[in-house]
C-alpha positions in Angstrom: -74.8 74.8 -44.0 -76.3 77.5 -46.4 -74.4 78.0 -49.7 -73.3 81.4 -51.1 -75.4 81.9 -54.2 -74.5 83.9 -57.4 -77.5 85.6 -58.7 -78.4 86.1 -62.3 -80.5 89.1 -63.5 -83.1 88.4 -66.2 -84.4 91.4 -68.1 -87.2 91.9 -70.8 -86.4 94.0 -73.8 -89.4 96.5 -74.5 -89.5 98.0 -78.0 -91.4 101.3 -78.2 -91.8 103.8 -81.0 -89.0 103.0 -83.0 -90.4 104.3 -86.5 -90.5 102.4 -89.8 -90.8 99.2 -88.0 -93.2 96.5 -89.3 -94.6 96.6 -85.6 -95.9 100.2 -85.6 -99.3 100.9 -87.4 -99.3 103.5 -90.4 -100.6 107.1 -89.5 -104.4 107.6 -89.9 -104.7 111.3 -90.5 -104.4 113.3 -93.8 -100.9 113.8 -95.2 -99.1 116.8 -93.7 -99.4 120.0 -95.8 -102.4 118.9 -97.7 -104.6 121.8 -96.9 -107.4 119.5 -95.7 -109.2 120.6 -92.3 -108.1 118.6 -89.3 -110.8 115.9 -88.4 -112.6 116.1 -85.0 -110.1 114.8 -82.6 -112.9 113.2 -80.6 -112.4 112.2 -76.9 -108.9 112.4 -75.6 -107.2 108.9 -75.8 -106.5 106.9 -72.6 -102.8 107.4 -71.3 -100.1 104.8 -72.4 -99.9 101.9 -70.0 -97.1 101.9 -67.5 -94.4 99.5 -68.7 -94.1 96.4 -66.8 -91.4 96.5 -64.0 -88.2 94.4 -64.8 -88.1 91.2 -62.6 -85.7 91.2 -59.7 -82.9 88.7 -59.2 -84.0 85.0 -59.5 -82.8 82.8 -56.7 -80.7 80.0 -57.8 -82.1 76.5 -57.1 -81.3 75.3 -53.4 -78.5 72.7 -53.3 -77.7 70.1 -50.5 -75.0 67.7 -49.7 -74.2 65.1 -47.0 -71.0 63.2 -46.4 -71.6 59.6 -45.2 -67.9 58.6 -44.8 -65.8 59.6 -43.0 -67.4 60.6 -39.8 -67.8 64.4 -38.8 -64.8 64.3 -36.6 -62.6 61.1 -37.0 -59.1 60.0 -37.1 -57.0 57.9 -39.6 -53.5 56.9 -40.1 -53.5 56.6 -43.8 -52.4 59.6 -46.1 -55.5 59.5 -48.1 -59.3 59.0 -47.2 -62.2 57.9 -49.3 -65.1 60.5 -49.0 -68.4 59.3 -49.9 -71.8 61.1 -49.7 -74.9 62.3 -51.6 -75.6 65.7 -53.3 -78.8 67.4 -54.9 -80.0 70.3 -56.6 -83.1 71.0 -58.8 -80.9 72.7 -61.4 -78.8 69.6 -61.7 -75.7 68.6 -59.9 -72.9 69.3 -62.5 -69.9 68.9 -60.3 -69.1 68.2 -56.7 -65.8 68.9 -55.0 -64.3 67.9 -51.9 -61.8 70.6 -50.9 -60.1 70.9 -54.4 -60.6 67.4 -55.4 -63.4 66.9 -58.0 -65.5 63.9 -56.9 -66.7 61.1 -59.1 -70.5 61.1 -59.6 -70.7 58.6 -62.3 -71.9 61.4 -64.5 -70.1 63.8 -66.8 -72.3 66.7 -68.0 -71.9 68.1 -71.3 -72.5 71.6 -70.2 -70.4 71.7 -67.1 -67.5 73.3 -68.6 -65.1 70.5 -68.3 -63.1 69.0 -71.2 -64.1 65.5 -70.4 -67.8 66.5 -70.8 -67.4 68.1 -74.2 -66.5 65.1 -76.4 -68.0 61.7 -76.8 -66.0 58.8 -78.0 -67.6 55.4 -78.8 -70.6 56.6 -76.8 -68.7 57.6 -73.8 -67.3 60.9 -72.3 -63.7 61.3 -73.5 -61.2 60.1 -71.0 -63.9 58.9 -68.5 -65.5 55.8 -69.7 -68.8 57.3 -68.4 -71.8 57.5 -70.8 -73.8 60.8 -70.3 -77.2 60.3 -70.1 -78.3 63.7 -71.3 -76.9 67.2 -71.6 -78.6 67.9 -68.2 -77.2 66.8 -65.1 -79.1 64.6 -62.6 -80.7 66.3 -59.7 -79.3 64.0 -57.3 -75.9 62.0 -57.1 -74.0 59.7 -55.1 -70.2 61.0 -54.9 -67.0 59.5 -54.0 -63.4 60.9 -53.9 -60.0 60.0 -52.9 -58.5 63.0 -51.0 -55.2 63.5 -49.6 -54.4 64.2 -46.1 -51.5 66.0 -44.3 -50.3 65.3 -40.8 -52.7 66.7 -38.2 -56.1 68.2 -38.9 -57.5 68.3 -42.4 -60.9 69.9 -43.1 -63.0 68.5 -46.0 -65.9 70.8 -47.1 -68.2 69.9 -50.0 -69.1 72.1 -52.9 -71.9 71.6 -55.4 -72.1 73.4 -58.8 -75.4 73.3 -60.8 -76.1 73.4 -64.5 -76.7 77.1 -64.2 -73.2 77.8 -63.0 -74.3 78.4 -59.5 -72.0 77.3 -56.7 -72.9 76.3 -53.1 -70.1 76.1 -50.9 -69.8 74.4 -47.3 -72.8 72.2 -47.8 -71.3 69.8 -45.4 -67.7 69.2 -44.0 -65.8 66.8 -42.0 -62.5 66.9 -40.1 -60.0 64.1 -40.3 -57.1 63.8 -38.2 -53.9 62.0 -39.7 -51.8 60.5 -36.9 -50.0 57.4 -36.0 -48.1 55.8 -33.2 -45.2 53.3 -33.8 -45.7 49.8 -32.6 -41.9 49.4 -32.1 -39.3 52.1 -32.4 -35.8 53.3 -32.2 -34.9 56.2 -30.0 -32.7 58.8 -31.7 -31.7 60.6 -28.4 -29.8 63.3 -30.2 -32.4 64.2 -32.7 -35.3 63.9 -30.2 -37.1 61.5 -32.3 -38.9 58.0 -32.3 -38.9 56.1 -35.5 -40.6 53.0 -36.2 -43.3 51.0 -38.1 -47.0 51.0 -37.1 -49.0 48.1 -38.1 -52.0 49.7 -36.6 -51.7 52.3 -39.3 -51.5 49.8 -42.1 -53.9 49.4 -45.0 -52.3 46.3 -46.4 -51.8 43.4 -44.1 -48.3 43.2 -42.7 -47.2 46.3 -44.5 -46.6 48.9 -41.9 -46.7 52.8 -42.0 -43.4 54.3 -41.0 -43.8 56.8 -38.2 -41.4 59.5 -37.1 -42.4 61.5 -34.1 -40.2 64.4 -32.8 -41.0 64.8 -29.2 -39.1 68.2 -29.0 -41.3 69.8 -31.6 -44.3 67.4 -31.2 -44.5 66.7 -35.0 -45.3 63.4 -36.6 -44.7 62.5 -40.1 -46.2 59.2 -41.8 -44.9 57.3 -44.7 -46.0 54.1 -46.2 -43.5 51.2 -46.2 -42.6 49.6 -49.5 -42.9 46.1 -48.4 -44.4 43.7 -45.9 -42.2 43.7 -42.8 -41.6 40.9 -40.2 -42.9 41.7 -36.8 -39.9 43.0 -34.5 -37.8 43.2 -37.7 -36.9 46.8 -38.0 -34.4 49.6 -36.5 -33.1 52.9 -37.4 -29.6 54.2 -37.9 -29.7 58.0 -37.1 -26.4 58.8 -38.7 -27.5 57.6 -42.1 -31.2 58.1 -41.9 -31.7 54.6 -42.8 -34.6 52.6 -41.8 -33.7 49.0 -41.9 -36.1 46.2 -42.0 -36.5 42.4 -42.6 -38.9 41.2 -45.1 -39.7 37.9 -46.9 -38.7 37.3 -50.4 -40.8 35.5 -53.1 -38.8 32.4 -52.3 -39.5 32.5 -48.7 -36.2 33.8 -47.6 -35.5 36.7 -45.2 -34.0 39.7 -46.8 -32.6 42.8 -45.0 -33.6 46.1 -46.8 -32.9 49.6 -46.3 -35.2 52.6 -46.8 -33.7 56.1 -46.8 -35.8 58.3 -44.7 -37.5 61.3 -46.5 -36.2 59.8 -49.7 -37.7 57.5 -52.2 -34.4 55.6 -52.3 -33.9 52.1 -50.8 -32.0 49.0 -51.5 -31.7 45.4 -50.5 -28.7 44.9 -48.4 -28.6 41.0 -47.9 -30.5 37.8 -48.1 -30.3 35.6 -45.0 -29.8 32.2 -46.5 -27.5 31.1 -43.7 -27.7 27.2 -43.3 -26.9 25.8 -39.9 -26.7 22.2 -40.9 -29.2 19.3 -41.8 -30.1 18.7 -38.1 -31.8 21.9 -37.9 -35.2 23.2 -39.4 -36.0 26.3 -41.2 -34.9 29.4 -39.0 -37.4 31.6 -37.3 -36.5 35.3 -37.5 -36.4 36.7 -34.0 -35.0 40.2 -34.0 -33.0 42.9 -35.7 -30.7 45.4 -33.8 -29.0 48.7 -35.0 -26.2 51.0 -33.6 -26.7 54.9 -34.0 -23.6 55.5 -36.1 -22.7 52.0 -37.7 -23.8 50.4 -41.0 -23.4 47.0 -39.5 -26.6 45.3 -38.1 -27.1 42.0 -36.2 -30.0 39.5 -36.6 -31.1 36.9 -34.2 -32.4 33.6 -35.8 -33.7 30.6 -33.8 -33.6 27.0 -35.3 -35.7 24.3 -33.9 -34.5 20.6 -34.3 -35.4 18.9 -37.7 -36.8 16.1 -35.6 -39.2 18.5 -33.9 -38.0 17.7 -30.4 -35.0 18.9 -28.0 -33.7 22.3 -27.3 -33.4 25.2 -29.9 -30.5 26.7 -31.5 -30.0 30.5 -31.3 -27.6 32.2 -33.9 -26.6 35.8 -34.1 -25.5 37.0 -37.6 -23.6 40.1 -38.5 -24.9 41.9 -41.7 -22.6 44.6 -43.3 -25.2 46.7 -45.1 -22.7 48.5 -47.2 -20.8 45.1 -48.3 -23.9 43.0 -48.3 -22.2 40.3 -46.3 -23.6 37.9 -43.9 -21.5 36.2 -41.2 -22.0 34.3 -38.1 -21.1 36.1 -34.8 -22.1 33.7 -32.2 -24.4 30.5 -31.6 -25.8 28.9 -28.5 -24.9 25.4 -27.3 -28.1 23.7 -27.0 -26.7 21.1 -24.4 -25.5 23.9 -22.0 -27.7 25.0 -18.9 -28.7 27.8 -18.6 -28.7 28.0 -22.4 -29.2 30.9 -24.6 -32.8 30.8 -26.1 -33.5 34.4 -26.7 -36.4 36.1 -28.7 -35.0 39.5 -29.2 -31.7 41.5 -28.9 -30.6 45.0 -28.1 -27.5 46.9 -29.3 -25.7 48.9 -26.5 -22.3 50.4 -27.4 -20.0 47.4 -28.2 -22.4 44.8 -27.0 -25.6 42.9 -27.7 -27.8 42.3 -24.7 -30.3 39.3 -24.9 -32.9 38.0 -22.3 -34.9 34.8 -22.0 -37.3 33.6 -24.6 -41.0 33.6 -24.6 -42.7 32.7 -21.2 -39.3 31.5 -20.0 -37.0 32.5 -17.1 -33.1 32.7 -17.3 -30.1 34.7 -17.2 -29.3 38.0 -19.2 -26.5 37.7 -21.7 -23.9 40.2 -23.0 -22.4 39.3 -26.5 -19.3 41.2 -27.7 -20.0 42.5 -31.2 -16.5 42.1 -32.1 -15.5 38.7 -30.8 -19.1 37.1 -30.2 -17.9 36.1 -26.7 -20.9 35.7 -24.5 -20.9 36.3 -20.6 -23.8 36.4 -18.2 -24.9 39.7 -16.7 -26.8 37.9 -14.0 -24.7 34.9 -12.9 -26.7 32.7 -10.6 -30.0 34.7 -11.1 -32.9 34.2 -13.4 -35.1 36.8 -14.7 -38.5 36.5 -16.3 -38.9 37.0 -20.1 -39.7 40.8 -20.7 -38.9 43.8 -22.9 -35.3 44.8 -22.0 -33.8 48.4 -21.5 -30.2 48.2 -20.5 -28.6 50.9 -18.5 -25.2 49.5 -18.3 -23.6 52.8 -17.3 -25.5 52.4 -14.0 -25.2 48.5 -13.8 -28.9 48.0 -14.2 -31.6 46.6 -16.6 -35.1 47.7 -16.8 -37.6 44.9 -17.5 -41.1 45.6 -18.8 -43.9 43.3 -18.5 -47.7 43.8 -18.9 -48.3 43.9 -15.1 -45.2 45.9 -14.1 -41.9 47.5 -14.7 -39.0 46.3 -12.8 -35.2 47.0 -12.5 -32.6 44.5 -11.8 -29.2 45.7 -10.1 -26.4 43.9 -12.1 -23.9 44.5 -9.3 -26.2 42.9 -6.8 -27.5 39.4 -5.9 -31.2 40.2 -5.6 -34.0 39.7 -7.9 -35.7 42.5 -9.9 -37.4 45.4 -7.8 -40.6 47.0 -8.8 -40.4 50.5 -10.5 -43.9 50.9 -11.7 -47.0 49.1 -11.3 -50.7 50.1 -11.6 -54.1 48.7 -11.1 -55.9 47.2 -14.3 -58.2 50.2 -14.6 -55.5 52.7 -14.9 -55.8 54.4 -18.2 -52.0 53.5 -18.9 -52.0 49.9 -17.7 -50.2 48.0 -20.3 -52.1 46.0 -22.9 -49.6 44.8 -25.6 -46.2 46.4 -24.9 -43.9 45.9 -27.9 -40.8 48.0 -27.2 -38.9 49.9 -24.8 -35.9 52.4 -24.8 -33.9 54.3 -22.3 -34.0 57.9 -22.7 -31.3 58.7 -20.1 -31.0 62.3 -20.9 -34.6 62.7 -19.7 -34.4 60.2 -17.0 -37.3 58.1 -18.4 -38.1 54.8 -20.1 -40.4 55.0 -23.2 -42.7 52.1 -23.8 -44.6 51.4 -27.0 -47.8 49.6 -26.6 -49.7 48.9 -29.6 -52.9 47.9 -27.7 -53.1 51.4 -26.2 -51.6 52.8 -29.4 -49.5 54.8 -27.3 -45.9 55.8 -26.2 -45.9 55.9 -22.5 -43.2 57.6 -20.5 -42.1 56.3 -17.2 -40.1 58.5 -14.7 -37.1 56.4 -13.5 -37.3 58.2 -10.0 -40.9 57.9 -9.1 -42.3 55.2 -11.5 -45.1 57.7 -12.5 -46.5 56.9 -15.9 -47.5 59.7 -18.6 -48.7 59.7 -22.0 -46.0 60.9 -24.5 -47.8 60.1 -27.7 -51.1 58.5 -28.3 -53.9 58.2 -30.9 -57.1 59.3 -29.1 -60.4 61.0 -30.2 -62.8 62.2 -27.4 -62.4 62.7 -23.8 -63.2 60.3 -21.1 -62.2 56.8 -19.9 -60.6 54.7 -22.4 -62.5 51.8 -24.0 -60.8 48.5 -23.2 -62.2 46.0 -25.3 -65.8 46.7 -26.8 -67.8 43.6 -27.5 -71.4 45.0 -28.0 -72.6 48.4 -29.4 -76.0 49.9 -30.0 -77.1 53.3 -31.5 -79.6 56.0 -30.4 -80.5 57.7 -33.6 -82.9 60.3 -31.8 -80.5 60.8 -28.8 -77.2 60.7 -30.9 -75.5 58.3 -28.6 -73.7 54.9 -29.0 -74.0 52.5 -25.9 -71.0 50.1 -25.8 -70.6 47.1 -23.6 -67.0 47.3 -22.8 -65.3 44.0 -21.4 -62.9 45.0 -18.8 -60.5 41.9 -18.7 -59.4 41.7 -15.2 -61.5 44.7 -14.3 -65.3 45.2 -14.0 -67.3 45.3 -17.3 -68.6 48.7 -18.3 -71.7 50.2 -20.2 -70.3 53.3 -21.8 -72.0 56.1 -23.5 -70.3 57.7 -26.3 -71.4 61.1 -27.8 -71.7 60.7 -31.6 -70.6 64.2 -32.4 -67.5 64.5 -30.2 -66.3 60.9 -29.4 -66.6 61.7 -25.6 -67.1 58.8 -23.3 -68.6 58.4 -19.9 -69.3 55.1 -17.8 -73.0 54.6 -17.3 -72.9 51.5 -15.2 -70.4 48.8 -14.2 -71.0 45.0 -13.9 -69.0 42.3 -12.3 -70.2 39.8 -15.0 -69.1 39.4 -18.7 -72.0 40.9 -20.8 -73.2 39.0 -23.7 -76.0 41.0 -25.0 -77.1 44.8 -25.4 -80.3 46.2 -26.6 -81.7 49.7 -26.5 -85.4 51.1 -26.0 -84.7 54.5 -27.2 -88.1 55.8 -26.5 -88.0 54.7 -22.9 -84.3 55.6 -22.5 -83.5 52.2 -21.1 -80.6 49.9 -22.3 -80.8 46.1 -21.6 -77.7 44.0 -21.0 -77.6 40.2 -20.3 -75.3 37.8 -18.4 -76.1 34.1 -18.4 -79.9 33.9 -17.3 -80.1 37.4 -16.2 -81.3 40.8 -17.9 -80.5 44.0 -16.6 -82.1 47.3 -17.2 -80.1 50.4 -17.2 -82.1 53.7 -16.9 -80.1 56.1 -19.0 -81.5 59.1 -17.3 -80.6 58.0 -13.7 -78.1 55.3 -14.5 -79.9 53.0 -12.2 -79.6 49.3 -12.9 -82.2 46.8 -12.0 -82.6 43.1 -12.7 -85.9 42.5 -14.9 -85.5 39.0 -15.9 -84.2 35.9 -14.4 -85.5 32.3 -14.0 -86.8 33.5 -10.5 -87.9 36.8 -11.7 -90.9 37.3 -14.0 -93.0 34.6 -15.3 -93.5 32.5 -18.2 -90.8 30.5 -20.3 -87.6 29.7 -18.2 -84.3 31.0 -19.2 -81.3 29.2 -19.9 -78.0 30.9 -21.0 -78.4 34.0 -23.0 -76.1 35.0 -25.9 -77.7 38.0 -27.6 -80.5 40.6 -27.2 -82.5 42.7 -29.8 -85.2 45.2 -28.9 -88.5 45.0 -30.9 -89.9 48.6 -30.9 -93.0 47.6 -32.7 -93.9 44.9 -30.1 -92.4 46.7 -27.2 -90.6 43.6 -26.3 -87.1 42.2 -25.8 -86.0 39.3 -28.1 -83.5 37.0 -26.5 -81.4 34.3 -27.9 -81.0 31.5 -25.5 -77.8 29.3 -26.5 -78.5 26.7 -23.8 -82.1 25.9 -24.7 -81.6 26.9 -28.6 -84.4 29.1 -28.5 -85.5 32.6 -29.2 -87.4 34.2 -26.3 -89.5 37.3 -25.9 -89.8 39.4 -22.6 -92.6 41.8 -22.5 -91.0 44.8 -20.8 -94.2 45.9 -19.1 -95.3 42.8 -17.5 -92.1 40.7 -17.4 -93.8 37.9 -19.0 -91.6 35.7 -21.1 -92.8 33.4 -24.0 -91.0 31.2 -26.7 -91.1 32.6 -30.2 -89.1 29.8 -32.0 -87.7 26.5 -30.7 -87.6 23.1 -32.3 -90.3 20.9 -30.8 -91.8 23.8 -29.1 -92.8 26.5 -31.7 -92.3 26.6 -35.4 -91.2 24.2 -38.0 -87.8 23.7 -39.4 -84.2 22.8 -38.2 -83.2 23.4 -34.6 -80.8 26.1 -33.6 -77.1 25.1 -33.1 -75.4 27.5 -30.7 -77.5 30.5 -31.5 -75.3 33.7 -30.9 -76.7 36.8 -32.7 -80.0 38.4 -33.9 -81.0 41.0 -36.5 -84.1 42.1 -37.9 -84.5 41.7 -41.6 -86.4 43.9 -44.2 -89.5 43.7 -41.9 -90.3 43.5 -38.1 -91.6 39.9 -38.8 -88.4 38.5 -40.1 -85.3 37.6 -38.0 -82.0 36.4 -39.1 -79.8 34.5 -36.7 -76.3 32.9 -36.7 -75.6 29.4 -35.4 -72.0 29.2 -34.5 -71.6 25.4 -34.2 -74.0 24.9 -37.0 -71.8 27.3 -39.0 -74.9 28.8 -40.8 -77.5 31.6 -41.0 -81.2 31.0 -40.4 -84.2 33.1 -41.4 -86.9 33.1 -38.6 -90.6 34.0 -39.0 -91.6 35.6 -35.8 -95.2 35.3 -36.4 -95.2 31.5 -36.9 -91.7 30.6 -35.4 -90.9 28.8 -38.4 -87.0 28.3 -39.2 -85.0 27.9 -42.5 -81.3 27.9 -43.3 -80.2 30.7 -45.8 -78.2 28.7 -48.5 -74.7 30.5 -48.5 -73.0 30.2 -51.8 -69.5 31.3 -50.7 -67.3 28.8 -52.3 -65.8 31.4 -54.7 -64.7 33.8 -52.2 -61.6 31.8 -51.0 -60.7 30.0 -47.9 -62.0 32.7 -45.4 -65.6 31.4 -45.6 -67.7 32.4 -42.8 -69.8 29.4 -42.8 -66.8 27.2 -42.2 -65.7 29.2 -39.2 -66.8 28.6 -35.8 -65.8 32.2 -35.0 -69.0 33.4 -36.9 -70.0 36.2 -34.6 -72.8 38.1 -36.1 -75.2 38.6 -38.8 -76.7 42.0 -39.5 -79.2 43.2 -42.3 -78.3 46.2 -44.3 -81.5 47.7 -45.6 -79.9 50.1 -48.1 -77.9 47.3 -49.8 -80.5 44.8 -49.3 -77.9 42.3 -48.1 -76.8 40.2 -45.0 -73.3 41.2 -43.5 -71.7 38.3 -41.9 -68.9 38.9 -39.4 -66.7 35.9 -38.7 -63.1 35.1 -39.8 -63.9 37.7 -42.4 -66.5 40.4 -43.4 -68.9 38.9 -46.2 -71.8 40.2 -47.9 -74.5 37.8 -48.7 -77.8 38.0 -50.8 -80.5 36.9 -48.3 -82.5 35.1 -51.0 -80.0 33.5 -53.2 -77.1 33.2 -50.6 -74.5 34.6 -53.1 -71.4 35.9 -51.2 -69.0 38.7 -51.8 -65.9 39.1 -49.6 -65.7 42.7 -48.7 -62.3 44.4 -48.3 -60.7 44.9 -45.0 -58.0 47.1 -43.8 -58.5 47.0 -40.1 -55.9 45.3 -38.0 -58.1 44.6 -34.9 -61.0 42.6 -36.2 -64.4 44.1 -35.3 -66.3 42.5 -32.5 -69.7 43.7 -33.5 -71.1 45.8 -36.2 -74.0 48.5 -36.2 -76.0 49.9 -38.9 -77.7 53.4 -38.5 -80.8 54.2 -40.1 -78.8 56.1 -42.8 -76.9 53.0 -43.8 -73.6 53.8 -42.1 -71.8 50.8 -40.7 -70.1 51.2 -37.2 -67.7 48.6 -35.5 -66.8 48.0 -32.0 -63.1 47.1 -32.3 -60.4 47.0 -29.8 -60.3 50.0 -27.7 -62.3 52.0 -30.4 -65.5 52.8 -32.0 -65.0 53.0 -35.9 -66.8 53.8 -39.0 -66.4 51.3 -41.9 -66.5 52.0 -45.5 -67.6 48.7 -46.9 -66.7 49.3 -50.6 -63.1 50.4 -50.0 -62.3 48.6 -46.6 -61.3 51.8 -45.1 -62.1 52.7 -41.6 -61.9 55.8 -39.4 -61.9 56.0 -35.6 -64.7 58.1 -34.1 -64.1 57.5 -30.4 -61.0 56.0 -28.9 
């Protein structure tokens, strides 16, 4: 975007006939009044030359800037974002601003007008620790800034100021949406709110962001939680505006803490040091339940026998948040059948409702909060483990499972009846339902699904599903589980191999600018490789011994390689693909034959590029599962999943050598010890390898020195992609994301 320049006018001072000045010659004629005749004047003198015109305005030096992180249109769930990019000006880059925030460029100019740049202390600019290189700013800089965000859309423009004082506005800009969806929630039916934690929005592991969504005004607010929280261990008390959560102390005990909504206040109410006796082991925290107007909460803990065998013990504790006391309300009898082996509890009026434990069937139980008396709501009937939404006023309980939502009539004798069931390809088919609440006033169930990152509303009369709140970006069919991804730099498209689970696998096209998605082709097989011939507009995907070509202009799919199709080297089981544009061929990792094969895309002829005992010297591959070009088209890096190593392959000779990984100092999450080692990819700008396994590690390709990169993403990436400009994208669960390697931050670009 062209900046608005401030023009400086330069003038030249012309001195003429000022008299007495040393720059004027003395008169040559006789003195005035001397009586002497005037000399012959001779020919008339030439006219005085016209003065030089004053120069017009001088155009200021052109400036430019480009933001590399975040993406042009992206989404995040954290209230700040790191903005990175480059800026340049031939007149020197004195200052870069992102909105109202001054970016760090690693340089503090002495003539930029800022106080930090006017004094040197110990060879550094005062207050910055930065040593100025000179009084002139550099003509190009890398900049970074941490910029606060507000809920909704925030536009972040770049402004560059040069050494001449010229300001160039709007050189580049990105738009970031701050949004979040709670993984679990409490329904404040009176206030029209959902309040709960979002671990998807978290930066620190197990430390959720507190999300409050008002579905009447359609407004969302986010607030960082002060401490790590246990999964399922939170609830909200609307009358007090208290968010109550369970956390683990430094001593390993479970504590119940309170955070006052919209306030920095909070307190620790109690520590659950309840001892159930020597025959029981350390308790497992299972659930926390609140009532809308009470400061008394209830906790469910489950103990397994100290011997490690036998039935478990469930104990319900009453915690008075005001008094800080913990007392036992009820416990199960491990010898009874059917017993109480619950994994969650729900407060309804004067009772707690509990269901069967994980992967079990059993009765539904009601426990009186005053006496602890337990009775079965479904005598003689068993229900499967599910999320429960009791509607005791109408003698029914709703059960939410991945595949369906059912309802059981407490006054009847039959099993649950189906209320809502959809096919696997339905956009609101549940992925990971975590919580449910009955919104009786609006005749609906509300279900939180952290796989969908959505709150789904289900009509109690029709079973129809609708989206109440979701974190999405871009139109089109949802991504389910993207496993492979390639990028077309010229056509500005991502192509994603999206694993469909119980549905067909899809090749999905994603528009880089908008995040919009469309399905290009579907496959009944689980795809294991994806490569792009951008010049020919053809994508290649692989399944076992087959390679399919997808024409991106017509969406037509053809089989171009199989043991019975084409000639040359046989194909075993393929694990990855890589297109070699210089050789106009497809490189294929064959995990069954432990080989790298080449497919000539024009002739269909296959050949062996590297295989122990066949071509090239060096150790054999061991479950080869990813390919990446190195600094040149003749060097290939591969990962060996079972060998737990990275190899360098010379494509000219087929020679193989192991890259020495010196990762001992980066902690226990070492990729070379991880059989989940998924990918190696070469980052040309950083001149490093990125290893994606149990962690994300940067490796020097020559020395093997490792650096553990920071990570804030909850859903671990399945695949990385590096663009020609050095940006790192990841295929993560249900989304395409852009990663910032140095901060660990990520933003969603399509979901």
